[in-house]
C-alpha positions as CSV (number, residue, x, y, z in Angstrom):
1,X,-66.5,-22.7,72.5
2,X,-68.1,-25.7,70.8
3,X,-65.9,-28.1,72.8
4,X,-67.1,-26.5,76.1
5,X,-70.8,-26.7,75.1
6,X,-70.5,-30.4,74.0
7,X,-68.7,-31.3,77.3
8,X,-71.2,-29.4,79.4
9,X,-74.1,-31.0,77.6
10,X,-72.6,-34.5,78.1
11,X,-72.1,-33.8,81.8
12,X,-75.7,-32.6,82.2
13,X,-77.0,-35.6,80.3
14,X,-75.0,-38.0,82.4
15,X,-76.1,-36.4,85.6
16,X,-79.8,-36.7,84.7
17,X,-79.3,-40.3,83.5
18,X,-77.7,-41.3,86.8
19,X,-80.4,-39.4,88.8
20,X,-83.2,-41.2,87.0
21,X,-81.6,-44.6,87.2
22,X,-80.8,-44.3,90.9
23,X,-84.3,-43.9,92.3
24,X,-87.7,-42.2,92.0
25,X,-87.7,-39.7,94.8
26,X,-90.7,-37.9,93.3
27,X,-93.1,-40.9,93.3
28,X,-93.8,-44.1,91.5
29,X,-94.3,-44.0,87.7
30,X,-97.6,-44.9,86.1
31,X,-96.0,-48.1,84.8
32,X,-95.8,-49.4,88.4
33,X,-99.7,-49.3,88.8
34,X,-100.2,-52.9,87.4
35,X,-97.7,-54.7,89.5
36,X,-96.8,-52.2,92.2
37,X,-93.1,-52.8,91.4
38,X,-90.9,-49.7,91.9
39,X,-88.6,-49.0,89.1
40,X,-85.5,-48.8,91.3
41,X,-82.7,-49.9,89.0
42,X,-80.9,-53.1,90.2
43,X,-82.9,-53.5,93.4
44,X,-85.2,-56.4,94.4
45,X,-88.0,-56.4,97.0
46,X,-87.2,-57.7,100.5
47,X,-87.7,-61.5,100.7
48,X,-88.9,-61.6,104.3
49,X,-92.4,-60.5,105.6
50,X,-93.0,-56.8,105.7
51,X,-92.9,-55.0,109.0
52,X,-96.0,-53.1,107.8
53,X,-99.8,-53.6,108.0
54,X,-102.5,-51.7,106.3
55,X,-105.3,-50.8,108.7
56,X,-108.5,-49.0,107.8
57,X,-111.7,-47.6,109.4
58,X,-115.0,-46.9,107.7
59,X,-117.0,-43.8,108.3
60,X,-120.2,-42.5,106.8
61,X,-121.2,-38.9,106.3
62,X,-124.3,-37.9,104.4
63,X,-124.5,-41.2,102.6
64,X,-120.9,-41.0,101.5
65,X,-118.7,-43.8,102.8
66,X,-115.1,-43.0,103.4
67,X,-112.3,-45.3,104.5
68,X,-109.4,-43.9,106.5
69,X,-106.3,-45.9,105.7
70,X,-103.0,-46.0,107.7
71,X,-99.8,-47.9,107.0
72,X,-98.7,-49.1,110.4
73,X,-95.1,-50.0,111.2
74,X,-91.7,-48.3,111.0
75,X,-91.2,-44.9,109.3
76,X,-91.2,-45.1,105.5
77,X,-90.2,-42.8,102.7
78,X,-91.9,-44.2,99.6
79,X,-95.2,-45.8,98.8
80,X,-97.7,-46.8,96.2
81,X,-101.1,-47.4,97.6
82,X,-104.2,-48.7,95.7
83,X,-107.6,-50.1,96.4
84,X,-108.1,-53.3,94.4
85,X,-110.4,-56.3,94.1
86,X,-108.6,-59.5,95.0
87,X,-106.8,-60.9,91.9
88,X,-107.2,-57.7,90.0
89,X,-104.8,-54.8,89.2
90,X,-107.5,-52.2,88.3
91,X,-107.5,-49.3,90.8
92,X,-110.9,-48.7,92.3
93,X,-112.5,-45.6,93.8
94,X,-111.0,-42.3,94.4
95,X,-108.4,-41.1,97.0
96,X,-109.2,-37.8,98.6
97,X,-106.7,-35.0,99.1
98,X,-103.3,-36.7,99.6
99,X,-101.5,-36.0,102.9
100,X,-98.3,-33.9,103.0
101,X,-95.4,-35.5,101.1
102,X,-97.7,-37.6,98.9
103,X,-99.6,-37.1,95.7
104,X,-102.1,-38.8,93.3
105,X,-100.9,-41.3,90.7
106,X,-103.2,-42.0,87.7
107,X,-103.8,-45.7,87.6
108,X,-106.2,-47.6,85.4
109,X,-107.1,-44.3,83.8
110,X,-108.3,-43.0,87.2
111,X,-106.6,-39.7,88.0
112,X,-107.1,-40.3,91.8
113,X,-106.7,-44.1,91.5
114,X,-103.5,-44.3,93.7
115,X,-101.4,-42.5,96.1
116,X,-97.6,-42.3,95.9
117,X,-94.8,-40.3,97.6
118,X,-94.0,-36.8,96.3
119,X,-90.6,-36.7,98.0
120,X,-88.5,-38.8,100.4
121,X,-89.6,-37.1,103.6
122,X,-90.7,-39.5,106.4
123,X,-94.2,-40.8,106.5
124,X,-95.4,-42.8,109.5
125,X,-98.3,-44.2,111.5
126,X,-99.8,-40.7,111.8
127,X,-99.9,-40.3,108.0
128,X,-103.6,-41.0,107.0
129,X,-105.0,-41.6,103.6
130,X,-108.7,-41.2,102.8
131,X,-110.5,-43.4,100.1
132,X,-114.0,-43.2,98.7
133,X,-115.2,-46.5,97.1
134,X,-117.0,-46.6,93.8
135,X,-120.7,-47.0,93.6
136,X,-121.8,-49.7,93.6
137,X,-119.2,-51.1,95.9
138,X,-117.6,-54.3,94.5
139,X,-118.2,-57.5,96.5
140,X,-114.6,-57.6,97.8
141,X,-111.9,-54.9,98.0
142,X,-108.6,-54.7,99.8
143,X,-105.9,-52.0,100.0
144,X,-102.5,-53.0,98.6
145,X,-99.2,-51.2,98.8
146,X,-95.5,-51.2,98.1
147,X,-93.8,-49.6,101.1
148,X,-90.1,-48.3,100.9
149,X,-87.9,-47.5,103.8
150,X,-85.2,-46.4,101.4
151,X,-84.3,-46.8,97.7
152,X,-82.9,-50.3,98.3
153,X,-85.2,-51.5,101.1
154,X,-88.9,-52.0,100.1
155,X,-91.7,-54.5,100.3
156,X,-94.2,-55.5,97.7
157,X,-97.8,-56.6,98.2
158,X,-98.5,-55.3,101.7
159,X,-102.3,-56.0,102.0
160,X,-105.1,-55.0,104.2
161,X,-107.9,-57.4,105.3
162,X,-110.6,-57.7,102.7
163,X,-113.7,-55.5,102.8
164,X,-116.8,-57.4,101.7
165,X,-120.1,-56.1,100.6
166,X,-123.3,-57.8,101.9
167,X,-126.3,-57.2,99.7
168,X,-129.2,-55.9,101.7
169,X,-131.8,-55.4,98.9
170,X,-132.4,-56.4,95.3
171,X,-131.0,-53.0,94.1
172,X,-127.6,-54.2,95.4
173,X,-127.3,-51.2,97.7
174,X,-124.6,-52.9,99.8
175,X,-123.7,-52.5,103.4
176,X,-120.0,-52.8,104.1
177,X,-119.1,-55.5,106.6
178,X,-115.8,-56.8,107.8
179,X,-115.5,-60.5,108.9
180,X,-115.7,-59.3,112.5
181,X,-119.1,-57.6,111.8
182,X,-120.4,-60.7,110.1
183,X,-119.7,-62.7,113.2
184,X,-121.6,-60.2,115.4
185,X,-124.5,-60.2,113.0
186,X,-124.6,-64.1,113.0
187,X,-124.5,-64.1,116.9
188,X,-127.4,-61.5,117.0
189,X,-129.5,-63.6,114.6
190,X,-128.8,-66.7,116.6
191,X,-129.8,-65.1,119.9
192,X,-132.9,-63.7,118.2
193,X,-133.8,-67.2,116.9
194,X,-133.2,-68.8,120.4
195,X,-135.5,-66.2,122.1
196,X,-138.4,-67.7,120.1
197,X,-137.7,-71.3,121.3
């Protein structure tokens, strides 16, 4: 009887050890928050450019700004998505209810600081993530992700364009402007100036 229990225990222990070492099908660990590096044993990130882009759209509703974020590209199974200031690894803001097959990951002490996969079901261009920035909004923020097609094929540091804050008053109540919007504002000011000449 003792021999059977010891053998069974070793088999169960070996099974769980192999399962944990092979991949993380239930999401990234908290230890991945700082460098976005998956803890897939013996696997390195892809050396060539990612086939993914992070796109976002800003919306405002009752003075609450929300960013809808999409990872564009081929289908993917795993991810770790954060909002960060450039050259920082501190997760900012709060992600709203994660879409199906994803979940929150506590990063930087923020329970809603990141989104990761909850299983290896397919995510794609129709999977949308919703982020609320902190108040006040930092001067520059971008979305950064690790995106995995499989356990052995993943890309680090997939970045969105930078969101900048333009101060509109001494209280630093910022208006969010992308580079495209800044160009439009500049042209409008220039045309206004020329109309007085």
